[in-house]
C-alpha positions as CSV (number, residue, x, y, z in Angstrom):
1,M,104.1,88.2,112.3
2,D,103.2,88.0,115.9
3,T,105.7,90.6,117.2
4,D,106.2,94.3,116.7
5,N,109.8,93.7,115.5
6,P,110.7,95.5,112.2
7,I,111.5,93.6,109.1
8,I,114.3,95.0,107.0
9,Y,115.0,94.6,103.3
10,G,118.1,96.0,101.7
11,L,118.3,97.1,98.0
12,E,121.6,97.2,96.1
13,F,121.0,100.8,94.9
14,Q,119.8,104.0,96.4
15,A,116.1,104.6,96.4
16,R,113.4,107.1,97.2
17,A,110.2,105.8,95.3
18,L,107.8,103.7,97.4
19,S,104.1,102.7,96.8
20,P,101.8,100.1,98.3
21,Q,100.3,97.8,95.7
22,T,97.0,99.6,96.0
23,A,94.7,97.3,94.1
24,E,95.9,94.3,96.2
25,A,93.5,94.0,99.2
26,D,94.5,90.7,100.6
27,I,98.3,90.5,100.5
28,V,100.7,93.1,102.0
29,R,102.9,94.2,99.0
30,F,105.0,97.3,98.3
31,L,106.7,98.5,95.2
32,V,110.1,100.2,95.4
33,G,112.0,102.0,92.6
34,T,115.8,102.5,92.7
35,Q,117.8,105.7,91.8
36,S,121.1,104.5,90.5
37,L,123.1,107.1,88.4
38,K,123.9,104.2,86.1
39,F,120.6,104.3,84.3
40,H,120.7,100.7,83.1
41,D,121.1,99.4,86.6
42,N,117.8,100.6,87.9
43,Q,115.1,98.2,89.2
44,V,111.7,97.9,90.6
45,H,111.3,95.6,93.6
46,L,108.0,93.9,94.5
47,V,108.2,93.1,98.2
48,E,105.5,90.8,99.7
49,L,105.1,90.2,103.4
50,D,104.0,86.8,104.7
51,E,102.1,87.8,107.8
52,E,102.1,84.4,109.3
53,T,105.9,83.9,109.3
54,G,107.1,87.5,109.1
55,S,109.3,86.6,106.0
56,L,109.6,88.5,102.8
57,K,109.1,87.3,99.3
58,T,110.6,89.6,96.6
59,Q,110.6,89.9,92.8
60,V,113.0,92.2,90.9
61,F,112.3,93.8,87.6
62,Q,114.5,95.8,85.2
63,H,113.9,99.5,84.8
64,S,117.0,100.2,82.7
65,I,115.5,103.3,81.1
66,G,116.4,105.6,84.0
67,E,116.5,106.5,87.7
68,I,113.1,106.4,89.4
69,W,112.0,109.6,91.2
70,N,108.4,108.7,91.8
71,L,106.3,105.5,91.6
72,Q,102.6,104.8,92.1
73,A,100.6,101.7,91.7
74,S,97.2,101.5,89.9
75,P,94.1,101.5,92.2
76,A,92.3,99.1,89.9
77,D,94.9,96.7,88.4
78,P,97.6,95.1,90.7
79,S,99.9,94.6,87.7
80,N,100.0,98.2,86.6
81,F,102.1,101.1,88.0
82,I,103.5,104.4,86.8
83,T,107.1,105.7,87.2
84,C,108.5,109.2,86.7
85,Y,112.1,108.7,85.8
86,N,115.2,110.7,84.8
87,T,116.8,109.6,81.6
88,L,119.0,111.0,78.7
89,N,117.4,112.4,75.6
90,D,118.8,112.2,72.1
91,E,121.1,115.2,72.8
92,G,122.6,113.5,75.9
93,I,120.7,115.9,78.3
94,C,118.9,114.6,81.4
95,Q,115.1,114.7,81.0
96,M,112.2,113.6,83.2
97,K,109.7,111.3,81.6
98,G,106.8,109.1,82.6
99,A,105.6,105.6,81.7
100,I,103.0,103.0,82.6
101,W,104.4,99.5,83.3
102,K,102.8,96.1,83.6
103,L,104.2,93.4,85.8
104,P,104.5,89.9,84.1
105,L,101.9,87.4,85.1
106,T,104.3,84.5,85.6
107,E,106.6,84.3,88.5
108,T,110.2,83.1,88.1
109,D,113.1,82.3,90.3
110,A,113.5,84.9,93.1
111,H,117.1,85.6,92.0
112,E,116.2,86.2,88.4
113,I,115.7,89.8,87.3
114,Q,112.6,90.0,85.1
115,K,111.5,92.3,82.4
116,L,108.7,94.8,82.6
117,E,106.2,95.5,79.9
118,N,106.0,99.1,78.8
119,A,102.3,99.6,78.5
120,A,102.4,103.3,77.5
121,E,104.6,106.4,77.5
122,I,103.2,109.6,79.1
123,D,104.6,112.4,76.9
124,T,104.4,115.6,79.0
125,T,107.0,117.6,77.0
126,T,104.3,119.8,75.5
127,Y,103.6,121.1,79.0
128,G,107.1,121.6,80.2
129,S,110.3,119.9,81.2
130,D,110.2,119.6,84.9
131,L,107.9,116.6,85.5
132,R,107.4,116.1,89.2
133,I,104.7,113.4,89.6
134,I,102.1,111.3,87.7
135,T,99.4,110.2,90.0
136,Y,96.4,107.9,89.6
137,H,92.8,108.8,90.3
138,P,92.0,107.3,93.7
139,T,89.7,104.6,92.4
140,D,89.7,104.8,88.5
141,G,92.7,103.2,86.9
142,T,91.9,104.9,83.5
143,K,92.6,108.5,84.8
144,I,95.9,110.1,85.8
145,V,97.2,113.6,86.4
146,S,100.7,114.7,85.6
147,V,102.3,117.7,87.3
148,V,104.9,119.5,85.2
149,D,106.3,123.0,85.5
150,N,103.3,125.2,86.4
151,N,100.7,122.8,84.8
152,F,98.6,119.9,85.9
153,V,97.2,117.8,83.2
154,L,94.3,115.2,83.4
155,W,94.9,112.2,81.1
156,D,92.4,109.5,79.9
157,L,94.0,106.1,79.6
158,A,90.9,104.3,78.2
159,A,91.8,105.1,74.6
160,S,94.5,103.2,72.7
161,A,97.0,105.8,73.7
162,P,97.0,108.2,76.7
163,K,95.1,111.4,75.8
164,A,95.3,114.7,77.6
165,V,91.7,116.0,78.3
166,T,92.0,118.9,80.8
167,Q,94.8,121.3,81.7
168,G,95.2,123.7,84.6
169,T,97.9,126.3,84.9
170,L,99.2,128.5,87.7
171,A,99.4,131.7,85.6
172,S,100.7,134.2,88.1
173,K,104.1,135.7,87.1
174,G,107.1,134.9,89.4
175,Q,105.4,131.9,91.0
176,P,107.7,128.9,91.7
177,K,106.9,125.8,89.8
178,F,104.7,123.0,91.2
179,T,106.5,120.5,93.4
180,T,103.8,117.8,93.6
181,G,100.1,117.3,93.6
182,K,97.4,114.9,94.8
183,W,93.8,114.1,94.1
184,N,91.2,115.1,96.6
185,P,89.3,111.8,97.2
186,H,86.1,113.6,98.1
187,N,83.6,115.5,96.0
188,T,83.6,112.6,93.4
189,C,87.3,113.3,92.9
190,N,86.8,116.5,90.9
191,Q,89.4,118.4,92.8
192,F,93.2,118.3,92.5
193,V,95.6,119.9,95.0
194,T,99.0,121.3,94.1
195,L,102.0,122.5,96.1
196,N,104.4,125.2,95.1
197,D,107.0,126.5,97.5
198,N,105.1,126.9,100.7
199,H,101.6,127.4,99.2
200,V,98.8,124.9,98.8
201,R,96.2,125.3,96.1
202,G,92.9,123.5,95.3
203,W,91.6,123.2,91.7
204,D,88.4,121.8,90.1
205,F,88.7,119.8,86.9
206,R,85.3,121.2,85.8
207,N,86.8,124.7,85.7
208,P,90.6,124.3,85.9
209,T,91.4,127.9,85.0
210,D,90.9,129.3,88.5
211,Q,91.9,127.9,91.9
212,V,88.9,127.2,94.2
213,W,90.8,127.6,97.4
214,A,94.3,128.3,98.6
215,I,96.5,128.2,101.7
216,Q,99.1,130.9,101.3
217,S,102.3,130.5,103.3
218,A,101.1,127.3,104.9
219,H,104.6,126.6,106.2
220,S,107.5,128.9,106.8
221,Q,109.6,126.8,104.3
222,I,108.9,124.6,101.3
223,I,106.1,122.0,101.7
224,R,107.3,118.5,100.7
225,D,104.1,116.4,100.9
226,L,100.3,116.4,101.6
227,D,97.6,113.9,102.3
228,F,93.9,113.9,102.8
229,N,91.8,112.3,105.5
230,T,89.6,109.9,103.5
231,N,87.0,109.8,106.3
232,R,86.7,113.5,106.9
233,Q,85.8,115.5,103.9
234,Y,87.7,118.8,104.5
235,I,90.7,117.7,106.5
236,L,94.1,118.0,104.8
237,S,97.6,117.4,106.2
238,T,100.9,118.9,105.1
239,C,104.6,118.6,106.0
240,G,107.7,120.5,105.1
241,D,111.2,121.7,105.6
242,D,110.2,123.6,108.8
243,G,109.9,120.3,110.5
244,Y,106.2,120.7,111.1
245,M,103.2,118.5,110.2
246,K,100.0,120.6,110.0
247,F,96.3,119.8,109.6
248,W,93.9,122.1,107.8
249,D,90.2,122.5,107.3
250,I,90.1,123.7,103.7
251,R,86.8,125.6,104.4
252,Q,88.8,127.8,106.8
253,P,92.3,127.9,105.4
254,S,93.6,131.0,107.3
255,E,94.9,128.9,110.2
256,P,95.8,125.3,110.7
257,V,93.5,123.2,112.9
258,M,96.7,121.7,114.5
259,S,100.5,122.0,114.1
260,R,103.0,119.6,115.6
261,M,106.8,119.4,115.3
262,E,108.1,115.9,116.1
263,H,111.1,115.8,113.7
264,S,114.5,117.6,113.9
265,H,114.9,118.1,110.2
266,W,112.9,118.3,106.9
267,V,109.7,116.2,106.8
268,W,109.5,114.5,103.4
269,S,106.3,112.4,103.7
270,I,103.0,112.3,105.6
271,R,100.3,109.6,105.4
272,I,97.0,109.3,107.2
273,N,95.6,105.8,107.8
274,R,92.6,105.2,105.6
275,F,90.9,102.9,108.1
276,H,91.9,104.4,111.5
277,D,92.5,108.1,110.6
278,Q,93.9,109.1,114.0
279,L,97.1,107.2,112.9
280,V,99.4,109.5,111.1
281,L,102.9,108.6,109.8
282,T,105.7,111.0,109.0
283,S,109.3,110.4,107.7
284,S,112.2,112.8,107.7
285,S,115.8,113.6,106.9
286,D,116.5,113.0,110.6
287,S,116.4,109.3,109.6
288,R,113.3,108.7,111.7
289,V,109.8,107.6,111.1
290,I,107.2,108.8,113.7
291,L,103.7,107.4,114.2
292,C,101.3,109.8,115.9
293,S,97.8,109.5,117.2
294,I,96.0,112.7,116.2
295,S,92.6,111.8,117.6
296,S,91.4,115.4,117.8
297,I,91.0,115.7,114.0
298,S,89.9,112.0,113.5
299,S,86.6,110.5,112.7
300,E,87.4,108.0,115.5
301,P,88.2,110.3,118.5
302,F,87.0,107.6,120.9
303,G,88.7,104.6,119.1
304,H,85.9,103.7,116.8
305,L,83.9,105.4,114.0
306,I,81.1,107.7,115.1
307,S,78.5,109.6,113.0
308,S,78.9,112.9,114.8
309,E,81.8,114.5,116.5
310,D,79.4,115.7,119.3
311,E,78.2,112.3,120.2
312,P,79.8,110.8,123.3
313,A,81.1,107.3,122.8
314,Q,79.7,104.7,125.2
315,T,80.9,101.2,126.2
316,E,78.6,98.2,126.3
317,D,77.6,98.9,129.9
318,G,76.5,102.4,128.9
319,S,79.4,104.3,130.4
320,N,81.1,107.0,128.4
321,K,84.5,106.3,126.9
322,N,87.2,108.9,127.2
323,K,88.5,110.6,124.1
324,M,92.0,109.5,123.1
325,E,94.8,112.0,123.6
326,D,97.0,113.3,120.8
327,S,100.4,111.8,121.3
328,V,103.4,110.0,119.7
329,V,102.7,106.3,119.4
330,G,106.0,105.2,118.1
331,R,109.5,106.4,117.0
332,Y,111.2,104.1,114.5
333,E,114.9,104.5,114.1
334,E,115.9,101.5,111.9
335,H,117.1,103.9,109.2
336,E,120.5,105.5,108.9
337,D,119.8,107.9,106.0
338,S,117.1,110.3,105.0
339,V,113.7,108.6,104.9
340,Y,112.0,109.9,101.7
341,G,108.9,107.7,101.7
342,V,106.4,106.1,104.2
343,E,103.3,104.3,103.2
344,W,100.4,102.3,104.8
345,S,99.6,98.9,103.4
346,S,96.5,98.7,101.3
347,A,95.8,95.2,102.6
348,D,96.4,95.5,106.4
349,P,95.6,98.8,108.2
350,W,98.2,98.1,110.9
351,T,101.2,97.6,108.6
352,F,103.4,100.3,107.0
353,A,106.7,100.5,105.2
354,S,109.4,103.2,105.1
355,L,112.2,103.7,102.6
356,S,115.5,105.6,103.1
357,Y,117.9,106.8,100.5
358,D,120.5,104.2,101.2
359,G,118.0,101.5,99.8
360,R,116.7,100.2,103.1
361,L,113.1,99.2,103.2
362,V,111.6,98.7,106.7
363,I,108.2,97.1,107.4
364,N,106.7,97.8,110.8
365,K,103.4,97.3,112.6
366,V,101.3,99.6,114.8
367,P,102.2,98.6,118.4
368,R,99.7,96.0,119.6
369,K,99.0,97.9,122.8
370,Y,97.7,100.9,120.8
371,K,95.9,98.7,118.2
372,Y,93.8,97.1,121.0
373,Q,93.2,100.5,122.5
374,I,91.6,101.5,119.2
375,L,89.6,98.3,118.6
376,L,88.5,97.7,122.2
């Protein structure tokens, strides 16, 4: 894939669930889950990019149990992933459920729809009815957290059946339910962060009864997504219906470190690059994906990793290298519907995918000009 031209893959059904195949470190692969109202039609697509030719190789799997609202791949086993899906219960009422699935080991003809193995059901009904997400531990494939109603629940998958081991609850009366949550990858992954309405709350699994920090009214409207900078311990990003992306130092949560509005409508997803953390992706209901360089909150403000923010970067001849400016690197307009998901590849730090509701998956690269600016 020698050019910066996008690669587009169209699904037959509407979709909003997207995940990189996190445990795959050598091949660029993404998982996509569909959201057809005809439950038995739903599918999971495994999309692989051949970086030499720029072509796509796809496999399609049945997910006939219901429409997929969220999907996340295991960080440890490339064949495992979790879906949160909407289905009908015995009374014919819609109900959100969660399950762990295993991809088959053998490949078949590309046009054949394959079956998934249901590895385990995650029964969250004890904790509420409004299941929003089930998310893996950043590195341990045997631990997950479910977010349901005003509860977040830590599960152990090492036993023969998933076992709930820790529960945290937002007990304040009149509080809106949680909308999503994410592990904090720092502090040995003992913290979990939840969103409800326009508030951000940090919790510690060792004492889950009380929140350890909070950002009240972080946005003027509902917050849709959050992401941590994996290279800087206290930096958190958020985005929401006010069109802003914001960056926070959770040690000083009263004011954001930075706010930027690049979209003209709700911002549904934000992702910070794990390898080059000045690269930040956002996707929105304005049908756009925007790639920004936010060097001022990066561990690489001069284009490469430094040990201290106060050390000036130097070139080989000893001259100082100028700090990169915060700016928009790319605006991507291949979508024609709301873009609900955007994700960096786990195998290539310069490749990312975006998914719009009309079932269009677009794979793009960081512009080569900017890539060389970072590397050189």
